N, C-alpha and C positions, 0 to 999 in steps of 0.2 A: 504494500500500500504506500502510495506516495503522499507526502504532505506538501500542500501549497503554502505560500507565505501567509495565507488567510487562516489556515488551520493551526492550532497549537498542538504540539505532540502531547499524547496522553501521559500524564504524570502519575507516579505511584501514589497511593494514599499517604497522607501525613503519618498515620499510625505506623506504617511499615518503615518509614524513615526514622522514626523515633525509636523503634525496636532494635535498631542496629547497635551492637555493643562495640564501642570504640576501644575497649580494653583488650580485645582479642588480638593476638599476633600469630601469624602463620609462618613457620620456619620449616623448610624441607617437607612440606605437606602435612605437618603436624600443627594443630591449633593449640595455642597456649593462652593463659591469662596470667596477669601479675598476681603473685601471692600477696596477701595483705600484710604479712609479717616479713618484711625484708625487701619485697618488690621483685624477687627473682621469678623466673617463669615456671609455671606448672601446667602440664598438658591437661586439657579438658577431660581426658580419659583416665587420668590418675586420681587417686583418692588421697587427700592430704589434710591432716588435722590443722586446726587453727593455731596451735602453739609451735608448729614446725617453723623454723627460721630458714628462709631461702634468700641468700644474698643476691644482689642485682646480677651478678655474672653466672649464678648457678641455675640448674634446671632439674626438674622432675619430669620424666618423659614416660611415654607408654602407659601401661596399666599398673604402675607401681602403687603400692599402698604404704604410706608414710604417716606415722603418728607418734605422739609423745613429745619429748624434748629433743627432737632431732634437729641438727644444725648443719646447713650446707654453706660453706664459705667459698670465696674465690670463684673457680669455674667447676666446682664439684657437680657430679651428676648421679642421680638415682633413676634407674630406667627399667624397661621391660616389665617383668612380673615380680620384681623384688618386693619383699615385705621388710620394712625397717621400722623399729620401734624402740623406745627407751631413750637413754641418754647417749645417742650416737652422734659423732661429729665427723664431718668430712671436710678436709682442707686441701688447698691446692687443686690439682687435676684429678683427685681421687674419685672413684666411682663404685657403685654397687649396681649390679644388673642381673640379667638372667632370671632364674627362679630362686635366687639367694634369699635366705632368711637371716636377718641380723637384729639382735636384741641385746640390750645391756649398755654398759659403759664402754663403748667401743670408739676408738679413734683411728681414722684412716687419714694419711697425709701424703703429699707429693703425688706420685703416680700410682699409688696403691689401688688395687682393684679386687673386688669380691664379686664373683659371678657364678654362672652355671648353677649347680645344685648345692653350693656351699651353705653351711649352717653354722653360724657363729652366735654363741651366747656367753656372756660373762664380761669380764674386764679385760679387754683385748686391745693391743695397739698393733696396727698393721703399718709397718714402715714403708717409706718411699721405695717403689720398684717391686714390691711383693704382689704377686697375683695368686689368688686362691679361687679355684674353679670347682672344687669338689671337696667333700669331706665334712666332718663334724668337729668343730673346735669349741670346747666348753671350758670355762675356768678363767684363770689369770695367766695371760701370755703376752709376750712381745714377739711378733713375727717379723723377722728381719731377713 
């Protein structure tokens, strides 16, 4: 259909324009919103508690479930189907992904990664460069 200079093009109703959420961000095909505590990005498909801190450069992606006093700093990432709860802190470029389950007083820093089917519970420090993709770690440990 052609529009002449006498006809105005049809506009969408005002209600649909107001319903647009300007807080959404799409990166690599995944839609995110800014988390209210820290301002970092949380995928709309993820489940994240209100007390989780997500720093401006950090992300929670995929279908991750994150709750408790979890803190993501710098460019840390929690992704995939990981479940993270308790007093867990990620610093630097550290990440948790896959189907990993992480709970307790756990610190990851640098490029530390927990993924796959790893299961971590306790007071555990995962040092820079360490990758855990399988296994069950419980108790008090420093993994270097």
